C-alpha positions in Angstrom: -17.7 25.9 17.8 -17.6 26.4 21.9 -19.4 23.0 22.1 -16.9 21.3 19.7 -14.0 22.6 21.9 -15.5 21.6 24.9 -16.2 18.1 23.6 -12.8 17.7 22.3 -11.3 19.0 25.5 -13.3 16.5 27.5 -12.1 13.5 25.2 -8.6 14.6 25.7 -8.8 14.7 29.3 -10.4 11.2 29.4 -7.9 9.9 26.9 -5.1 11.1 29.0 -6.3 9.6 32.1 -7.0 6.4 30.3 -3.5 6.3 28.7 -2.0 7.2 32.0 -3.3 4.4 34.1 -2.5 1.9 31.1 1.0 2.8 31.9 1.5 5.5 29.4 0.9 6.1 25.5 4.1 4.6 24.4 4.8 2.5 21.2 3.8 -0.8 22.6 0.3 0.4 23.7 -0.2 2.3 20.5 0.8 -0.9 18.5 -1.6 -2.9 20.5 -4.6 -0.5 20.1 -3.9 -0.2 16.4 -4.0 -3.8 16.1 -6.9 -4.1 18.2 -8.6 -1.7 15.5 -7.3 -3.5 12.6 -8.5 -6.7 13.8 -12.0 -5.3 14.6 -12.2 -3.8 11.1 -10.9 -7.1 9.3 -13.5 -8.9 11.2 -16.2 -6.6 10.1 -15.1 -6.9 6.5 -14.8 -10.8 6.7 -18.5 -10.9 8.0 -20.0 -8.0 6.0 -18.5 -8.5 2.7 -17.3 -12.2 2.5 -19.9 -13.7 5.0 -17.4 -16.0 6.3 -17.2 -15.3 10.1 -16.9 -17.8 12.4 -18.4 -15.7 15.0 -21.9 -16.0 13.7 -24.2 -19.0 12.7 -24.7 -17.5 9.1 -21.3 -16.0 8.7 -22.5 -12.6 8.1 -22.6 -9.5 10.2 -24.4 -9.8 13.6 -24.6 -7.0 16.1 -24.2 -9.4 19.0 -20.9 -10.8 17.7 -19.6 -7.4 17.0 -20.7 -6.1 20.8 -18.7 -9.4 22.3 -15.7 -8.4 20.1 -15.8 -4.8 21.5 -16.3 -6.2 24.9 -13.3 -8.4 24.5 -11.1 -5.7 23.2 -12.2 -3.6 26.5 -11.2 -6.7 28.8 -7.8 -6.8 27.1 -7.1 -3.1 27.8 -8.5 -3.8 31.5 -5.9 -6.5 31.8 -3.3 -4.2 30.5 -4.3 -1.7 33.2 -3.8 -4.6 35.9 -0.6 -5.3 34.7 0.6 -1.7 34.6 -0.4 -1.5 38.4 1.3 -4.6 39.3 4.3 -3.3 37.7 4.1 -0.1 39.8 3.6 -2.0 42.9 6.6 -4.4 42.1 8.7 -1.5 40.8 9.3 -3.3 37.4 8.3 -2.6 33.8 8.1 -6.4 32.7 4.6 -7.4 33.4 2.7 -4.7 31.3 5.2 -5.1 28.4 4.8 -8.8 28.5 0.9 -8.6 28.6 1.0 -6.0 25.6 3.3 -8.2 23.6 1.2 -11.4 24.0 -2.1 -9.6 23.1 -0.5 -7.8 20.2 0.6 -11.3 18.9 -2.7 -12.7 19.4 -4.5 -9.5 17.5 -1.8 -10.0 14.7 -2.7 -13.7 14.4 -6.3 -12.8 14.2 -5.8 -10.1 11.6 -4.0 -12.7 9.5 -6.8 -15.4 9.9 -9.1 -12.8 8.5 -7.1 -11.9 5.7 -6.7 -15.6 4.9 -10.5 -16.1 5.0 -10.6 -13.2 2.6 -8.3 -15.3 0.4 -5.1 -13.1 0.8 -1.8 -15.0 0.8 0.2 -14.0 3.7 4.0 -13.5 3.1 6.1 -16.1 5.2 8.4 -12.9 6.7 5.2 -11.6 8.5 4.2 -15.1 9.9 7.7 -15.5 11.1 7.6 -12.2 12.6 4.6 -12.9 14.6 5.8 -16.1 15.8 8.8 -14.2 17.1 6.5 -11.7 18.8 4.4 -14.7 20.2 7.7 -16.4 21.6 8.9 -13.1 23.1 5.6 -12.5 24.8 5.6 -16.3 26.2 9.3 -15.5 27.5 8.6 -12.6 29.6 
């Protein structure tokens, strides 16, 4: 029990520092992280169950492709960190939000592509909403 509490405390402290440096654990960052997780999971399903991934030559699961995907997600968070720091230096809150919106739109598009590969029909309202989100990210 002591080890579990120490481990959870350590994760809490590390998570707090990460969230702080990414500009705070607000709705925008939460949404981006959720979309990143959903995209990764739908990518795993596309490759593992449907064997139709465009990330590997066979279309099936491949550890190297999965690792590359995780590295890309990590790089996205590093770019959010850079944007958050630029906002601090410039005294604004525009850059981080624009970066998060743009990456959230990209993740949403990827999720829809994965769903389409699985044969799921996407409601037009959802694709319209993602287009609006994409345009909003580009405007900022």
